[in-house]
MDAnalysis code that builds the backbone (N, CA, C; Angstrom):
import MDAnalysis as mda
import numpy as np

u = mda.Universe.empty(564, n_residues=188, atom_resindex=np.repeat(np.arange(188), 3), trajectory=True)
u.add_TopologyAttr("name", ["N", "CA", "C"] * 188)
u.add_TopologyAttr("resid", np.arange(1, 189))
u.add_TopologyAttr("resname", ["MET", "LYS", "ILE", "ALA", "SER", "VAL", "VAL", "LEU", "LEU", "PRO", "PHE", "THR", "ARG", "ARG", "ALA", "GLY", "TRP", "LYS", "GLU", "LEU", "GLN", "ARG", "HIS", "LYS", "PRO", "SER", "ILE", "PRO", "THR", "LEU", "ALA", "TRP", "CYS", "LEU", "VAL", "LEU", "PRO", "MET", "SER", "LEU", "LEU", "PRO", "PRO", "VAL", "LEU", "LEU", "TYR", "TYR", "ALA", "GLY", "SER", "HIS", "TYR", "GLY", "ASP", "ASP", "PHE", "VAL", "ALA", "GLY", "PHE", "GLY", "GLU", "ARG", "GLN", "TRP", "ARG", "PHE", "ILE", "THR", "THR", "ILE", "LEU", "PHE", "LEU", "ALA", "GLU", "LEU", "LEU", "THR", "PHE", "PHE", "VAL", "MET", "GLY", "TRP", "LEU", "ILE", "HIS", "ALA", "VAL", "VAL", "ASN", "ALA", "THR", "ARG", "GLU", "LEU", "SER", "ILE", "ASP", "TYR", "HIS", "ASP", "ALA", "TYR", "LEU", "LEU", "ALA", "ALA", "LEU", "ALA", "PRO", "LEU", "PRO", "LEU", "TRP", "SER", "SER", "ALA", "ILE", "VAL", "LEU", "LEU", "ILE", "PRO", "SER", "LEU", "LEU", "LEU", "ASN", "ALA", "LEU", "ALA", "VAL", "LEU", "MET", "ALA", "LEU", "GLY", "ILE", "SER", "CYS", "SER", "LEU", "VAL", "TYR", "HIS", "GLY", "LEU", "GLN", "ALA", "LEU", "CYS", "GLU", "ARG", "ARG", "ASP", "ASN", "ASP", "VAL", "THR", "ALA", "MET", "SER", "VAL", "THR", "TYR", "THR", "ILE", "MET", "ALA", "ALA", "GLY", "VAL", "LEU", "ALA", "TRP", "GLY", "LEU", "LEU", "MET", "ALA", "ILE", "VAL", "TRP", "ALA", "TYR"])
u.atoms.positions = np.array([
    [0.761, -1.414, 0.030],
    [0.231, -0.203, 0.239],
    [0.727, 1.029, 0.273],
    [0.501, 2.439, -0.822],
    [1.445, 3.609, -0.847],
    [0.941, 4.389, 0.245],
    [2.119, 5.245, 0.896],
    [2.315, 6.113, 1.758],
    [1.081, 6.982, 1.744],
    [0.967, 7.882, 0.431],
    [-0.041, 8.418, -0.145],
    [-1.756, 8.318, 0.316],
    [-1.448, 6.965, 0.222],
    [-3.084, 6.511, 0.119],
    [-3.188, 5.901, 1.870],
    [-2.222, 5.812, 2.691],
    [-2.390, 5.687, 4.031],
    [-2.716, 7.383, 4.860],
    [-2.247, 8.108, 4.330],
    [-1.951, 9.717, 4.614],
    [-3.302, 10.211, 4.423],
    [-4.382, 9.342, 3.067],
    [-5.376, 10.254, 3.179],
    [-6.627, 9.153, 3.456],
    [-6.595, 8.518, 4.343],
    [-7.432, 7.776, 4.825],
    [-8.367, 8.260, 5.841],
    [-7.827, 9.429, 6.628],
    [-8.602, 10.373, 7.276],
    [-9.665, 11.205, 6.510],
    [-9.387, 11.334, 5.281],
    [-9.505, 12.669, 4.821],
    [-10.560, 12.009, 3.403],
    [-10.541, 10.680, 3.022],
    [-11.429, 10.495, 2.145],
    [-11.925, 9.067, 2.078],
    [-13.154, 8.651, 1.724],
    [-13.444, 7.363, 1.742],
    [-13.081, 6.511, 0.760],
    [-12.434, 7.039, -0.481],
    [-12.099, 6.321, -1.595],
    [-10.528, 5.477, -1.159],
    [-9.834, 6.820, -1.310],
    [-8.397, 6.427, -1.024],
    [-7.928, 5.253, -0.104],
    [-7.580, 4.180, -0.393],
    [-6.734, 2.953, 0.335],
    [-7.935, 2.362, 0.967],
    [-9.144, 2.639, 1.152],
    [-9.635, 1.657, 2.156],
    [-10.095, 0.592, 1.392],
    [-10.257, 0.669, -0.005],
    [-10.832, -1.071, -0.634],
    [-9.537, -1.673, -0.692],
    [-8.603, -0.999, -0.657],
    [-7.291, -1.853, -1.346],
    [-7.230, -2.376, 0.320],
    [-7.032, -1.788, 1.660],
    [-7.104, -2.701, 3.151],
    [-8.031, -3.279, 2.916],
    [-9.578, -3.394, 2.419],
    [-10.571, -4.292, 2.366],
    [-9.814, -5.726, 1.595],
    [-9.161, -5.415, 0.827],
    [-9.034, -6.311, -0.014],
    [-7.772, -7.665, 0.667],
    [-6.895, -6.492, 1.354],
    [-5.796, -7.038, 1.836],
    [-6.151, -8.452, 3.028],
    [-7.287, -8.109, 3.666],
    [-7.737, -8.461, 4.557],
    [-6.865, -9.024, 5.577],
    [-6.200, -8.300, 6.416],
    [-5.240, -8.829, 7.275],
    [-6.373, -9.502, 8.489],
    [-5.740, -10.667, 9.134],
    [-6.805, -11.109, 10.033],
    [-6.439, -10.498, 11.426],
    [-7.429, -10.879, 12.364],
    [-7.659, -9.715, 13.528],
    [-6.080, -10.252, 14.486],
    [-5.842, -11.288, 14.481],
    [-4.459, -11.683, 15.206],
    [-3.494, -10.812, 14.831],
    [-3.288, -10.913, 13.286],
    [-2.009, -10.101, 12.385],
    [-2.502, -8.907, 12.973],
    [-3.667, -8.088, 12.775],
    [-3.725, -6.855, 13.064],
    [-3.213, -6.283, 14.784],
    [-3.815, -7.339, 15.571],
    [-3.452, -7.302, 16.757],
    [-1.688, -7.166, 17.065],
    [-1.301, -8.459, 16.367],
    [0.431, -8.623, 16.352],
    [1.170, -7.449, 15.993],
    [0.819, -7.227, 14.845],
    [1.730, -6.439, 14.048],
    [1.475, -4.905, 13.815],
    [0.003, -4.135, 14.213],
    [0.008, -2.830, 14.541],
    [-0.175, -2.728, 15.459],
    [-1.212, -3.085, 16.380],
    [-1.855, -2.849, 17.565],
    [-0.704, -2.679, 18.576],
    [0.005, -3.787, 18.942],
    [0.815, -4.283, 19.757],
    [2.164, -2.960, 19.691],
    [2.838, -3.249, 18.568],
    [4.132, -2.144, 18.588],
    [3.402, -0.625, 18.490],
    [2.025, -0.387, 18.187],
    [1.663, 1.086, 18.166],
    [1.319, 1.518, 19.528],
    [0.635, 0.750, 20.318],
    [0.329, 1.142, 21.282],
    [1.389, 0.751, 22.915],
    [2.591, 0.466, 22.347],
    [3.961, 0.479, 23.292],
    [4.498, 1.670, 23.133],
    [4.129, 2.706, 22.154],
    [4.689, 4.235, 21.768],
    [4.201, 4.887, 22.849],
    [3.057, 5.020, 23.287],
    [2.474, 5.938, 24.612],
    [3.290, 5.785, 25.808],
    [3.271, 4.183, 26.145],
    [3.309, 4.045, 27.397],
    [5.325, 4.598, 27.435],
    [6.110, 4.254, 26.458],
    [7.471, 4.085, 26.560],
    [7.652, 5.628, 26.416],
    [7.171, 6.453, 25.942],
    [7.339, 7.556, 25.774],
    [7.142, 8.640, 27.086],
    [5.928, 8.116, 27.620],
    [5.263, 8.291, 29.009],
    [6.202, 8.389, 29.985],
    [6.930, 7.153, 29.604],
    [7.483, 6.846, 31.420],
    [9.037, 7.699, 31.035],
    [9.496, 7.859, 29.678],
    [10.529, 8.503, 29.322],
    [10.096, 10.040, 29.792],
    [9.104, 10.746, 29.388],
    [8.863, 12.069, 29.938],
    [8.482, 11.804, 31.349],
    [7.988, 10.982, 31.824],
    [7.981, 11.134, 33.370],
    [9.133, 11.036, 34.068],
    [9.951, 10.372, 33.747],
    [11.345, 10.066, 34.450],
    [12.482, 11.083, 33.944],
    [12.238, 11.566, 32.901],
    [13.579, 12.847, 32.816],
    [13.123, 14.084, 32.334],
    [11.476, 14.455, 32.789],
    [11.782, 15.800, 32.135],
    [10.895, 15.910, 33.833],
    [10.216, 15.075, 34.521],
    [9.909, 15.075, 35.672],
    [8.813, 16.524, 36.125],
    [9.219, 17.058, 37.246],
    [8.397, 18.618, 37.058],
    [8.588, 19.702, 36.507],
    [9.349, 19.389, 35.215],
    [9.547, 20.760, 34.382],
    [8.299, 20.561, 33.323],
    [7.623, 19.219, 33.324],
    [6.620, 19.205, 32.391],
    [5.426, 19.018, 33.334],
    [5.098, 18.851, 34.353],
    [3.653, 19.251, 35.209],
    [4.194, 18.832, 36.473],
    [3.972, 19.951, 37.817],
    [4.321, 19.957, 38.707],
    [3.580, 18.445, 39.415],
    [4.638, 17.969, 40.244],
    [4.341, 16.303, 40.516],
    [4.607, 15.199, 39.899],
    [4.615, 15.340, 38.328],
    [4.902, 14.256, 37.409],
    [5.777, 13.688, 37.491],
    [7.224, 14.049, 38.162],
    [8.104, 13.507, 38.501],
    [8.241, 12.172, 39.714],
    [7.391, 12.516, 40.356],
    [7.139, 11.654, 41.679],
    [6.580, 10.730, 41.421],
    [6.053, 10.401, 40.496],
    [5.161, 9.184, 39.999],
    [5.935, 7.760, 40.124],
    [5.190, 6.547, 40.058],
    [5.784, 5.145, 39.637],
    [5.546, 4.926, 38.232],
    [6.262, 5.403, 37.609],
    [6.147, 5.198, 36.253],
    [5.878, 3.865, 35.120],
    [6.774, 2.762, 36.080],
    [6.309, 1.567, 35.385],
    [5.428, 1.131, 35.311],
    [4.561, 1.255, 36.846],
    [3.372, 0.729, 36.869],
    [2.149, 1.388, 36.217],
    [2.314, 2.726, 36.201],
    [1.419, 3.430, 35.164],
    [1.663, 3.108, 33.963],
    [2.772, 3.036, 33.166],
    [2.492, 2.962, 31.909],
    [2.632, 1.903, 31.599],
    [2.812, 0.443, 32.502],
    [2.351, -0.919, 32.168],
    [0.739, -1.442, 32.264],
    [0.317, -0.505, 33.322],
    [-1.128, -0.495, 33.266],
    [-1.805, -0.056, 31.923],
    [-1.522, 1.106, 31.844],
    [-1.902, 2.210, 30.281],
    [-1.836, 1.034, 29.178],
    [-0.347, 0.541, 29.136],
    [-0.326, -0.412, 27.869],
    [-1.215, -1.651, 27.804],
    [-1.503, -2.393, 28.659],
    [-2.059, -3.230, 28.915],
    [-4.108, -2.680, 28.965],
    [-4.432, -1.553, 29.114],
    [-5.674, -1.187, 28.797],
    [-5.783, -0.968, 27.327],
    [-4.636, -0.241, 26.889],
    [-4.792, 0.376, 25.358],
    [-5.110, -1.301, 24.274],
    [-4.474, -2.202, 25.104],
    [-4.741, -3.849, 24.065],
    [-5.935, -4.159, 24.446],
    [-6.469, -4.192, 25.313],
    [-7.871, -4.426, 25.864],
    [-8.913, -3.590, 25.344],
    [-8.604, -2.101, 25.105],
    [-9.522, -1.269, 24.410],
    [-9.622, -1.726, 22.841],
    [-8.391, -2.171, 22.197],
    [-8.826, -2.552, 20.654],
    [-9.815, -3.314, 20.675],
    [-9.601, -4.495, 21.516],
    [-10.489, -5.606, 21.593],
    [-12.259, -5.415, 21.629],
    [-12.324, -4.320, 22.427],
    [-13.426, -3.679, 23.080],
    [-13.997, -2.875, 21.891],
    [-13.482, -2.021, 21.348],
    [-13.741, -1.073, 20.317],
    [-13.954, -1.964, 19.121],
    [-13.378, -2.885, 18.880],
    [-13.814, -3.679, 17.660],
    [-15.160, -4.322, 17.621],
    [-15.470, -4.722, 19.004],
    [-16.637, -5.521, 19.471],
    [-17.751, -4.420, 19.028],
    [-17.617, -2.937, 19.527],
    [-18.271, -1.870, 19.932],
    [-19.180, -1.338, 18.472],
    [-17.971, -1.720, 17.405],
    [-17.957, -0.890, 16.148],
    [-19.092, -1.566, 15.703],
    [-18.358, -3.065, 15.699],
    [-19.362, -4.057, 14.891],
    [-21.098, -3.838, 15.641],
    [-21.128, -3.706, 17.050],
    [-22.196, -3.849, 17.765],
    [-23.262, -2.675, 16.943],
    [-23.057, -1.360, 17.309],
    [-23.145, -0.040, 16.605],
    [-23.677, -0.142, 15.669],
    [-22.849, -0.571, 14.421],
    [-23.247, -0.320, 12.852],
    [-24.197, -1.334, 12.547],
    [-24.297, -2.579, 13.195],
    [-24.947, -3.355, 12.893],
    [-26.497, -3.581, 13.776],
    [-26.510, -2.141, 14.744],
    [-27.640, -2.008, 15.247],
    [-28.686, -0.896, 14.285],
    [-27.720, -0.622, 13.121],
    [-28.794, -0.025, 12.789],
    [-29.407, -0.495, 11.219],
    [-30.364, 0.126, 10.940],
    [-30.971, -0.401, 9.596],
    [-30.121, -0.050, 8.106],
    [-29.368, 1.000, 8.157],
    [-29.219, 1.822, 6.860],
    [-27.589, 1.134, 6.879],
    [-26.766, 0.227, 8.012],
    [-25.405, -0.134, 7.592],
    [-25.209, -1.470, 8.337],
    [-24.119, -2.274, 7.837],
    [-24.045, -3.309, 8.102],
    [-22.439, -3.339, 8.062],
    [-21.754, -3.927, 9.020],
    [-20.146, -4.285, 8.833],
    [-19.815, -5.753, 9.282],
    [-18.595, -6.260, 8.780],
    [-18.541, -7.322, 9.289],
    [-17.267, -7.556, 10.592],
    [-16.992, -8.369, 11.200],
    [-16.461, -8.257, 12.293],
    [-15.022, -7.589, 11.904],
    [-14.541, -8.393, 10.849],
    [-13.091, -8.414, 10.344],
    [-13.010, -6.520, 9.877],
    [-13.647, -6.173, 9.277],
    [-13.822, -4.709, 9.058],
    [-13.829, -4.094, 10.220],
    [-14.549, -4.266, 10.806],
    [-15.003, -3.501, 12.503],
    [-13.195, -3.437, 13.209],
    [-12.667, -4.435, 13.334],
    [-11.867, -4.720, 14.235],
    [-10.619, -3.805, 13.296],
    [-10.763, -3.549, 11.863],
    [-9.755, -3.058, 10.556],
    [-9.772, -1.679, 11.353],
    [-10.969, -1.201, 11.251],
    [-11.269, 0.276, 11.649],
    [-10.515, 0.025, 13.279],
    [-11.256, -0.708, 14.427],
    [-10.733, -0.158, 15.485],
    [-8.983, -0.410, 15.753],
    [-8.313, -0.983, 14.871],
    [-6.666, -1.062, 14.875],
    [-6.534, 0.588, 14.388],
    [-6.966, 0.736, 13.105],
    [-6.699, 2.404, 12.691],
    [-6.702, 3.399, 13.297],
    [-7.989, 3.447, 13.893],
    [-8.472, 4.634, 14.573],
    [-7.402, 5.154, 15.717],
    [-6.687, 4.475, 16.449],
    [-6.222, 5.280, 17.505],
    [-4.818, 5.626, 16.645],
    [-4.369, 5.413, 15.435],
    [-2.815, 5.508, 15.023],
    [-2.673, 6.464, 15.216],
    [-3.682, 7.682, 15.062],
    [-3.195, 9.468, 15.444],
    [-3.193, 9.613, 16.624],
    [-3.574, 9.075, 17.655],
    [-3.632, 9.151, 18.756],
    [-1.976, 8.775, 19.128],
    [-1.829, 7.386, 19.034],
    [-0.643, 6.969, 19.524],
    [0.731, 7.558, 18.890],
    [0.552, 7.931, 17.283],
    [1.159, 8.771, 16.934],
    [1.796, 10.089, 17.297],
    [0.886, 10.645, 18.312],
    [0.750, 11.841, 18.931],
    [1.431, 11.972, 20.167],
    [1.880, 10.597, 20.853],
    [2.995, 10.671, 22.001],
    [4.240, 10.985, 21.611],
    [4.438, 11.073, 20.135],
    [5.867, 11.661, 19.857],
    [6.175, 13.020, 20.213],
    [5.089, 13.524, 20.927],
    [5.402, 14.966, 20.880],
    [5.800, 15.170, 22.430],
    [5.682, 13.966, 23.290],
    [6.014, 13.826, 25.091],
    [7.771, 13.999, 24.746],
    [8.378, 13.725, 23.662],
    [9.776, 13.904, 23.849],
    [10.102, 15.759, 23.991],
    [9.093, 16.607, 23.933],
    [9.435, 17.892, 24.103],
    [8.814, 18.069, 25.363],
    [9.214, 18.301, 26.467],
    [8.422, 19.010, 27.641],
    [7.728, 20.057, 27.472],
    [6.606, 20.221, 27.029],
    [5.978, 21.101, 26.954],
    [4.160, 20.477, 26.813],
    [3.531, 21.263, 27.927],
    [2.339, 20.622, 28.185],
    [1.304, 21.105, 27.215],
    [1.582, 22.357, 26.903],
    [0.618, 23.000, 25.481],
    [0.657, 22.405, 24.497],
    [2.034, 22.144, 24.177],
    [1.973, 21.553, 22.636],
    [1.583, 20.065, 22.877],
    [1.528, 19.545, 23.380],
    [1.309, 18.021, 23.740],
    [0.067, 17.986, 23.833],
    [-1.054, 19.145, 24.584],
    [-2.303, 19.004, 24.481],
    [-2.883, 18.949, 23.171],
    [-1.997, 20.302, 22.425],
    [-2.513, 20.765, 21.195],
    [-2.336, 19.456, 20.273],
    [-1.287, 18.560, 20.243],
    [-1.247, 17.595, 19.436],
    [-2.256, 16.613, 19.821],
    [-2.636, 16.410, 21.214],
    [-3.679, 15.188, 21.156],
    [-4.991, 15.458, 20.750],
    [-5.155, 16.566, 20.853],
    [-6.738, 17.568, 20.529],
    [-6.618, 17.552, 18.728],
    [-5.321, 17.353, 18.263],
    [-5.368, 17.486, 16.640],
    [-5.535, 16.291, 16.572],
    [-4.511, 15.188, 17.115],
    [-4.882, 13.662, 16.795],
    [-5.972, 13.001, 17.235],
    [-6.653, 13.386, 18.222],
    [-8.393, 13.102, 17.974],
    [-9.206, 13.709, 17.211],
    [-9.241, 14.911, 16.204],
    [-9.625, 15.139, 15.430],
    [-9.901, 14.306, 14.322],
    [-8.380, 14.123, 13.743],
    [-8.247, 12.773, 12.678],
    [-8.440, 11.619, 13.185],
    [-8.539, 11.187, 14.263],
    [-9.162, 10.064, 14.376],
    [-10.472, 9.499, 14.419],
    [-11.578, 11.256, 14.448],
    [-12.792, 10.997, 14.395],
    [-13.033, 11.222, 12.719],
    [-12.378, 11.567, 11.880],
    [-12.523, 11.637, 10.592],
    [-12.053, 10.489, 10.106],
    [-11.349, 9.576, 10.600],
    [-10.503, 8.461, 10.413],
    [-11.818, 7.334, 10.466],
    [-12.601, 7.394, 11.630],
    [-13.422, 6.384, 11.768],
    [-14.653, 6.863, 10.669],
    [-15.315, 8.545, 10.717],
    [-16.209, 8.707, 9.770],
    [-16.123, 7.841, 8.439],
    [-14.745, 8.370, 8.025],
    [-14.963, 7.863, 6.554],
    [-14.414, 6.334, 6.434],
    [-13.917, 5.644, 7.471],
    [-13.598, 4.418, 7.515],
    [-15.224, 3.469, 7.453],
    [-15.944, 4.289, 8.527],
    [-17.719, 3.729, 8.220],
    [-17.860, 4.104, 6.960],
    [-17.629, 4.965, 5.963],
    [-18.453, 5.173, 5.233],
    [-17.744, 4.231, 3.709],
    [-16.148, 3.689, 3.820],
    [-15.817, 2.984, 3.136],
    [-16.099, 1.599, 3.327],
    [-16.401, 1.373, 4.573],
    [-16.407, -0.395, 5.035],
    [-17.458, -0.766, 5.055],
    [-18.651, 0.041, 5.599],
    [-19.942, -0.227, 5.685],
    [-20.732, -0.587, 4.244],
    [-21.383, -1.700, 4.524],
    [-22.505, -1.732, 3.314],
    [-23.753, -1.012, 3.546],
    [-24.028, -0.560, 2.711],
    [-24.915, 0.807, 3.737],
    [-25.824, 1.320, 2.318],
    [-26.891, 2.219, 2.581],
    [-27.620, 2.502, 1.402],
    [-27.576, 4.011, 1.231],
    [-26.421, 4.551, 1.353],
    [-26.048, 5.566, 1.121],
    [-26.357, 6.871, 2.186],
    [-26.435, 6.732, 3.134],
    [-26.672, 7.463, 4.301],
    [-25.986, 8.017, 4.845],
    [-25.529, 8.925, 4.569],
    [-24.407, 9.978, 5.474],
    [-24.579, 10.141, 6.724],
    [-25.915, 10.487, 7.093],
    [-26.504, 10.678, 8.178],
    [-26.260, 9.859, 9.452],
    [-26.357, 8.800, 8.702],
    [-26.355, 7.621, 9.943],
    [-24.990, 7.421, 10.192],
    [-23.957, 7.183, 8.851],
    [-22.878, 7.303, 9.337],
    [-22.157, 7.880, 10.123],
    [-22.731, 9.574, 10.222],
    [-22.245, 10.492, 11.090],
    [-22.591, 10.205, 12.502],
    [-24.030, 9.309, 12.814],
    [-24.299, 9.324, 13.957],
    [-23.726, 7.901, 14.647],
    [-23.456, 7.429, 13.769],
    [-22.567, 6.085, 14.657],
    [-21.739, 6.478, 14.944],
    [-20.721, 7.543, 13.959],
    [-19.230, 7.724, 14.259],
    [-19.527, 8.319, 15.671],
    [-20.451, 9.651, 15.464],
    [-20.454, 10.257, 17.084],
    [-20.903, 8.940, 18.207],
    [-21.352, 8.263, 18.453],
    [-21.595, 7.008, 19.247],
    [-20.082, 6.301, 19.298],
    [-19.544, 5.908, 18.041],
    [-18.597, 5.551, 18.549],
    [-17.163, 6.031, 18.903],
    [-17.440, 7.154, 18.780],
    [-15.945, 8.354, 18.993],
    [-16.401, 8.917, 20.414],
    [-17.976, 8.848, 20.870],
    [-17.974, 9.162, 22.478],
    [-17.277, 8.101, 23.264],
    [-18.073, 6.703, 22.790],
    [-17.236, 5.918, 23.456],
    [-15.636, 5.499, 23.550],
    [-14.600, 6.114, 22.281],
    [-13.558, 6.241, 22.479],
    [-13.057, 7.053, 23.003],
    [-13.824, 8.173, 23.376],
    [-13.355, 9.304, 23.831],
    [-13.061, 9.011, 25.481],
    [-14.160, 8.084, 26.051],
    [-14.383, 7.653, 27.359],
    [-13.516, 7.159, 27.556],
    [-13.408, 5.876, 26.165],
    [-11.770, 5.020, 27.119],
    [-10.734, 5.758, 27.163],
    [-10.474, 6.880, 26.152],
    [-9.377, 7.494, 26.385],
    [-9.311, 8.554, 27.662],
    [-10.516, 8.947, 28.330],
    [-10.458, 9.659, 29.290],
    [-10.000, 8.672, 30.245],
    [-10.638, 7.228, 30.533],
    [-10.323, 6.452, 31.354],
    [-9.042, 6.192, 31.234],
    [-8.296, 5.935, 30.380],
    [-7.039, 5.982, 30.132],
    [-5.966, 6.944, 30.753],
    [-6.227, 8.054, 30.757],
    [-5.510, 9.417, 31.018],
    [-6.029, 9.575, 32.342],
    [-7.453, 9.081, 33.228],
    [-7.453, 9.135, 34.312],
    [-6.451, 8.049, 35.319],
    [-5.937, 7.010, 34.371],
    [-5.366, 5.906, 35.216],
    [-3.773, 6.816, 35.482],
    [-3.340, 7.367, 34.179],
    [-2.492, 8.208, 34.723],
    [-2.099, 8.891, 35.712],
    [-3.237, 10.171, 35.574],
    [-3.123, 10.888, 36.280],
    [-3.298, 10.326, 37.997],
    [-4.094, 9.375, 37.910],
    [-4.254, 8.826, 39.107],
    [-3.304, 8.413, 40.496],
    [-2.324, 7.732, 39.563],
    [-1.378, 6.976, 40.326],
    [-0.099, 8.100, 40.016],
])
């Protein structure tokens, strides 16, 4: 698959989606080759930021038990992938206008958090404002990725309003899961 196609995934329902659907990577392949390595990025970089920047990043940031926090974060990210795949399948198939199979639901669940995982690279810079902006931008791209992914991967009766409604439901659950993950980080 071309890099240009991957970059365009959040912005169109045409570029790259059908090619991804044709390749049909299995759910275990998605988990091992995409989700596992990418979900390692935030915990590793958070551990780095917490242990190297400490209080320069946020007051009280350096005193936390980063090994424990990042391990829990990593395990929660992996669990979230499996829950979100199931949720996408259940929410989409609850409508009359759309349907999606398990494979495509898990493909979307694996691709949707890519911008959020990638935004963790900004943790190399000890700026809370810059990191917050990067996460907000990544969240917007992730929402767009879900919306265009649903348009491309679902069997549908050409109803964009339904795709948007399902996107809102999925992203609300995703933001809730992301909020819980962040609560884990700040609670410990």
